[in-house]
Backbone as a chain_set.jsonl record, in Angstrom:
{"seq": "MPKYVIAYLGGKQLPNPETRAAQMAKWKAWVDGLGHRMVNPGMPLGQGKLVSSDGVSERGPNHLTGFSIVLADTMDAALEIAQRCPFLEIGTIEIAEAMDMR", "coords": {"N": [[107.821, 80.396, 108.406], [110.216, 83.017, 109.507], [113.307, 82.255, 111.039], [114.868, 83.61, 113.725], [117.959, 84.628, 115.401], [118.62, 85.286, 118.676], [121.177, 86.931, 119.919], [122.931, 87.032, 122.613], [124.905, 89.775, 124.512], [127.665, 90.494, 126.391], [126.721, 90.987, 129.634], [126.467, 91.567, 133.134], [128.087, 90.178, 135.826], [126.131, 88.756, 138.473], [125.762, 89.302, 141.595], [125.208, 86.972, 143.632], [123.926, 83.649, 144.586], [121.663, 83.39, 144.942], [120.133, 85.394, 143.653], [121.479, 85.134, 140.606], [119.94, 82.517, 140.616], [117.101, 83.674, 140.785], [117.044, 85.255, 138.67], [117.811, 83.661, 136.117], [115.282, 82.099, 136.518], [113.757, 84.147, 135.342], [114.295, 84.073, 132.854], [113.463, 81.82, 132.088], [110.653, 81.87, 132.179], [110.098, 83.161, 130.499], [111.317, 81.791, 128.326], [109.387, 79.817, 128.129], [106.983, 80.902, 127.953], [107.212, 81.591, 125.244], [106.471, 79.273, 123.663], [105.957, 77.671, 120.688], [107.092, 79.094, 119.461], [109.971, 79.134, 120.187], [112.41, 78.202, 118.945], [114.808, 76.953, 119.784], [115.994, 77.195, 122.876], [118.692, 77.166, 123.014], [122.164, 78.02, 124.401], [124.418, 79.173, 127.429], [127.288, 80.958, 126.619], [130.814, 80.436, 127.189], [134.252, 81.56, 127.728], [135.637, 82.859, 125.342], [137.572, 83.397, 122.226], [138.596, 86.193, 119.62], [138.884, 85.874, 116.323], [140.404, 86.711, 113.375], [142.045, 87.715, 110.227], [144.117, 88.854, 110.841], [145.292, 87.436, 112.995], [144.425, 85.907, 116.749], [142.661, 87.202, 119.078], [141.815, 88.695, 122.133], [138.423, 89.037, 123.117], [135.77, 91.705, 123.178], [134.575, 93.734, 125.932], [131.715, 93.414, 125.668], [130.909, 91.115, 124.344], [130.037, 88.242, 122.852], [127.683, 85.793, 124.371], [125.712, 84.122, 124.548], [123.16, 82.514, 122.948], [119.816, 82.042, 121.49], [117.305, 81.069, 119.371], [114.193, 81.508, 117.865], [110.578, 81.715, 116.391], [109.275, 84.177, 114.036], [107.467, 86.149, 112.311], [108.235, 88.504, 111.267], [110.634, 91.489, 111.568], [110.208, 92.883, 113.098], [108.463, 92.123, 114.828], [109.964, 90.064, 115.759], [111.639, 91.372, 117.559], [109.787, 92.408, 118.93], [109.697, 90.605, 120.92], [112.487, 89.89, 121.845], [112.733, 92.366, 123.564], [111.03, 91.855, 125.735], [112.823, 89.882, 126.622], [114.48, 88.812, 129.752], [116.815, 88.999, 130.217], [118.14, 91.396, 129.759], [118.003, 93.272, 131.708], [120.468, 92.588, 132.574], [122.135, 92.852, 130.69], [123.057, 93.316, 126.847], [121.242, 92.849, 124.093], [121.388, 91.397, 120.492], [119.483, 91.121, 117.497], [119.437, 89.029, 114.314], [118.5, 87.853, 111.822], [117.816, 84.431, 110.432], [119.24, 83.055, 107.905], [118.343, 81.2, 104.943], [120.412, 78.719, 103.524], [120.121, 77.086, 101.375]], "CA": [[107.663, 81.595, 109.231], [111.354, 83.273, 109.367], [113.985, 82.075, 112.546], [115.8, 85.148, 114.559], [118.898, 84.283, 116.349], [118.686, 86.194, 119.502], [122.184, 86.731, 120.36], [123.471, 87.461, 124.192], [125.819, 90.14, 124.412], [127.912, 91.122, 127.882], [126.073, 91.061, 130.693], [126.981, 92.063, 134.403], [128.116, 89.036, 136.738], [125.035, 89.019, 139.439], [126.088, 89.203, 142.942], [124.935, 85.898, 144.672], [123.465, 82.51, 143.745], [120.578, 83.624, 145.378], [119.995, 86.331, 142.579], [121.349, 84.448, 139.816], [118.794, 81.813, 140.566], [116.289, 84.687, 140.324], [117.444, 85.963, 136.82], [117.368, 82.448, 135.8], [113.804, 81.58, 136.551], [112.959, 84.769, 134.65], [114.725, 83.523, 131.558], [113.084, 80.342, 131.725], [109.476, 81.777, 132.09], [110.366, 83.572, 129.434], [111.26, 81.019, 127.127], [108.534, 79.054, 128.514], [105.852, 82.008, 127.548], [107.215, 81.932, 123.67], [105.474, 78.027, 123.121], [106.287, 76.883, 119.627], [108.0, 80.424, 118.862], [111.0, 79.154, 120.519], [113.033, 77.007, 118.366], [116.088, 76.568, 120.524], [116.768, 78.202, 123.545], [120.174, 78.175, 123.297], [123.0, 78.178, 126.012], [125.175, 80.212, 127.416], [128.657, 80.143, 125.891], [132.096, 80.342, 128.01], [135.234, 82.424, 127.219], [136.206, 82.807, 123.673], [138.82, 84.119, 121.656], [138.212, 86.728, 118.639], [139.713, 85.823, 115.419], [140.688, 87.889, 112.591], [143.295, 87.381, 109.257], [145.356, 89.409, 111.775], [145.225, 86.57, 114.496], [143.569, 86.009, 117.648], [142.364, 88.347, 120.16], [140.922, 88.608, 123.466], [136.901, 89.606, 123.097], [135.77, 93.398, 123.861], [133.535, 93.554, 126.936], [129.963, 93.272, 124.852], [130.803, 90.022, 123.522], [128.3, 86.835, 122.77], [127.555, 85.139, 125.587], [124.801, 83.123, 124.532], [122.37, 82.568, 122.27], [118.236, 81.519, 121.37], [116.691, 80.983, 118.242], [113.233, 81.976, 117.919], [110.184, 82.255, 114.849], [108.526, 85.426, 114.447], [106.971, 86.612, 111.151], [109.227, 89.923, 110.767], [111.655, 91.399, 112.625], [109.618, 93.583, 113.928], [108.072, 90.914, 115.52], [111.205, 89.121, 116.386], [112.119, 92.591, 117.924], [109.214, 92.471, 120.263], [109.896, 89.149, 121.642], [113.714, 90.299, 122.702], [112.364, 93.75, 124.23], [110.235, 91.107, 126.708], [113.735, 89.193, 127.475], [114.966, 89.927, 130.852], [118.493, 89.459, 129.884], [118.443, 93.17, 129.287], [118.3, 93.412, 132.797], [121.992, 92.62, 132.895], [123.017, 93.049, 129.431], [122.193, 93.489, 125.624], [120.822, 91.514, 122.95], [121.1, 91.736, 118.715], [118.677, 90.175, 116.354], [119.357, 88.94, 113.191], [117.448, 86.732, 110.679], [118.946, 83.31, 110.046], [118.864, 83.072, 106.74], [118.314, 79.991, 104.426], [121.499, 78.938, 102.659], [119.309, 76.304, 100.263]], "C": [[109.471, 81.521, 109.491], [112.183, 82.683, 110.843], [114.683, 83.457, 112.544], [116.254, 84.393, 115.278], [119.135, 85.739, 117.11], [120.189, 85.991, 119.963], [122.592, 87.788, 121.893], [124.453, 88.335, 124.398], [126.136, 90.725, 126.163], [127.088, 90.619, 128.966], [126.952, 90.854, 131.747], [126.932, 90.519, 135.26], [126.744, 90.071, 138.23], [125.73, 88.198, 140.881], [126.032, 88.025, 143.791], [124.43, 84.882, 144.03], [122.016, 82.661, 143.626], [119.573, 84.654, 143.744], [120.268, 86.151, 141.485], [120.11, 83.349, 139.749], [117.362, 82.159, 139.922], [116.332, 84.789, 139.326], [117.19, 85.007, 136.268], [115.83, 81.586, 135.55], [113.031, 82.464, 135.771], [112.895, 84.438, 133.511], [113.892, 82.155, 131.359], [111.486, 80.861, 131.581], [109.094, 82.722, 130.51], [110.142, 82.922, 128.36], [110.251, 80.347, 127.114], [106.969, 79.609, 127.487], [106.009, 82.021, 125.628], [106.314, 80.486, 122.994], [106.423, 77.689, 122.141], [107.378, 78.03, 119.026], [109.451, 80.199, 119.195], [111.516, 77.845, 119.958], [113.778, 76.044, 119.057], [116.142, 77.577, 121.437], [117.926, 78.501, 123.82], [121.143, 77.421, 124.268], [123.713, 79.04, 125.884], [127.183, 79.687, 127.085], [130.002, 80.794, 127.286], [133.058, 81.771, 127.03], [135.615, 82.042, 125.876], [137.131, 83.396, 123.11], [138.117, 84.544, 120.132], [139.27, 86.414, 117.456], [139.59, 86.097, 113.852], [141.593, 87.481, 111.372], [144.411, 87.934, 109.992], [146.076, 88.567, 112.855], [144.436, 86.593, 115.187], [144.232, 86.813, 118.752], [142.17, 88.015, 121.234], [139.307, 89.076, 122.736], [137.203, 91.198, 123.975], [134.706, 92.67, 124.923], [132.208, 93.203, 126.701], [130.416, 91.789, 123.941], [130.171, 88.85, 123.424], [128.809, 86.269, 123.723], [126.711, 84.274, 125.732], [124.073, 83.33, 123.36], [120.762, 82.064, 122.031], [117.671, 81.724, 119.917], [114.955, 80.556, 118.359], [112.004, 82.294, 116.415], [109.461, 82.974, 115.462], [108.393, 85.527, 112.664], [107.945, 87.978, 110.497], [110.083, 90.061, 111.572], [110.86, 92.671, 113.307], [109.51, 93.018, 114.902], [108.869, 90.104, 116.71], [111.912, 90.097, 117.807], [111.325, 92.345, 119.543], [109.271, 91.38, 121.423], [111.327, 89.309, 122.449], [112.967, 91.502, 123.595], [111.508, 92.962, 125.174], [111.375, 90.286, 127.347], [114.328, 89.562, 128.781], [116.351, 89.639, 130.76], [118.844, 90.81, 129.586], [118.143, 93.535, 130.654], [119.795, 93.434, 133.409], [122.943, 92.922, 131.27], [122.342, 93.358, 128.017], [122.142, 92.441, 124.741], [120.827, 92.251, 121.659], [120.374, 90.642, 118.429], [119.244, 89.917, 115.195], [118.804, 87.612, 112.557], [118.284, 85.695, 110.18], [118.277, 82.834, 108.821], [118.996, 81.676, 106.229], [119.671, 79.834, 103.227], [121.111, 77.822, 101.255], [119.188, 76.857, 99.045]], "O": [[110.064, 80.452, 109.639], [111.455, 82.73, 111.835], [114.961, 84.181, 111.588], [115.6, 83.537, 115.874], [119.555, 86.807, 116.663], [120.465, 84.873, 120.397], [122.492, 89.009, 122.021], [125.433, 87.611, 124.576], [125.305, 91.188, 126.945], [126.898, 89.406, 128.87], [127.985, 90.196, 131.624], [125.909, 89.837, 135.315], [126.596, 91.223, 138.638], [126.051, 87.03, 141.099], [126.82, 88.014, 144.737], [124.388, 85.015, 142.807], [121.286, 82.294, 142.706], [118.556, 84.332, 143.129], [119.549, 86.824, 140.746], [119.353, 83.4, 138.78], [116.684, 81.548, 139.096], [115.366, 84.268, 138.768], [116.134, 85.141, 135.649], [115.469, 80.77, 134.702], [111.912, 82.12, 135.391], [111.821, 84.389, 132.912], [113.854, 81.608, 130.257], [110.903, 80.182, 130.736], [108.101, 82.801, 129.788], [109.238, 83.12, 127.549], [109.914, 80.075, 125.962], [106.241, 78.999, 126.704], [105.105, 82.382, 124.876], [105.607, 80.607, 121.993], [107.579, 77.422, 122.468], [108.309, 77.776, 118.262], [110.261, 80.927, 118.622], [111.2, 76.716, 120.332], [113.638, 74.821, 119.07], [116.305, 78.74, 121.07], [118.378, 79.448, 124.462], [120.864, 76.352, 124.811], [123.917, 79.706, 124.869], [127.899, 78.698, 127.244], [129.698, 81.601, 128.165], [132.713, 82.546, 126.138], [135.86, 80.895, 125.501], [137.629, 84.205, 123.893], [137.381, 83.789, 119.497], [140.453, 86.696, 117.646], [138.638, 85.645, 113.215], [142.079, 86.417, 111.755], [145.559, 87.532, 109.799], [147.116, 88.859, 113.445], [143.425, 87.183, 114.807], [145.366, 87.043, 119.173], [142.358, 86.818, 121.454], [139.394, 89.502, 121.584], [138.037, 91.657, 124.755], [134.188, 91.555, 124.859], [131.574, 92.667, 127.609], [130.055, 91.692, 122.768], [129.629, 88.608, 124.503], [130.001, 86.163, 124.01], [126.671, 83.583, 126.75], [124.332, 84.342, 122.708], [120.617, 81.332, 123.011], [117.732, 82.875, 119.485], [114.551, 79.499, 118.844], [112.412, 82.979, 115.478], [109.014, 82.926, 116.608], [109.204, 84.99, 111.909], [108.185, 88.188, 109.308], [110.466, 89.153, 112.31], [111.435, 93.268, 114.217], [110.238, 93.195, 115.878], [108.631, 89.722, 117.855], [112.511, 89.629, 118.776], [111.784, 92.189, 120.675], [108.897, 91.471, 122.593], [111.372, 88.908, 123.612], [112.63, 90.992, 124.664], [110.93, 93.894, 125.734], [111.172, 89.905, 128.5], [114.697, 90.733, 128.883], [117.045, 90.333, 131.503], [119.95, 91.137, 129.155], [117.959, 94.748, 130.552], [120.202, 94.064, 134.384], [124.135, 93.128, 131.041], [121.144, 93.64, 128.004], [122.822, 91.418, 124.666], [120.425, 93.41, 121.554], [120.493, 89.509, 118.896], [119.794, 90.966, 114.861], [118.827, 86.486, 113.054], [119.331, 85.937, 109.58], [117.145, 82.366, 108.694], [119.67, 80.895, 106.899], [119.873, 80.619, 102.301], [121.819, 77.823, 100.248], [118.563, 76.272, 98.161]]}, "num_chains": 1, "name": "protein.A"}
């Protein structure tokens, strides 16, 4: 079964610890609900830099803030999984198939 990377982009800051905890609880319930289809829940990512042949620069507002890896039969199935993710309440998601390099 193909693997898909769910890339979390941007995300507004939540106003207080209680709201952040509630959002995290929703995300954890979503992860748990995926069962064996969740290959790697990933992790949040801190500040980073954008590197190109022109040098190093700051990232834009819609930068990569985390990732997960899921199993899905098709891109459409991966999109259905992503569309139920509570991260969409605070940011956007990009989906890409993880290609086997062997």
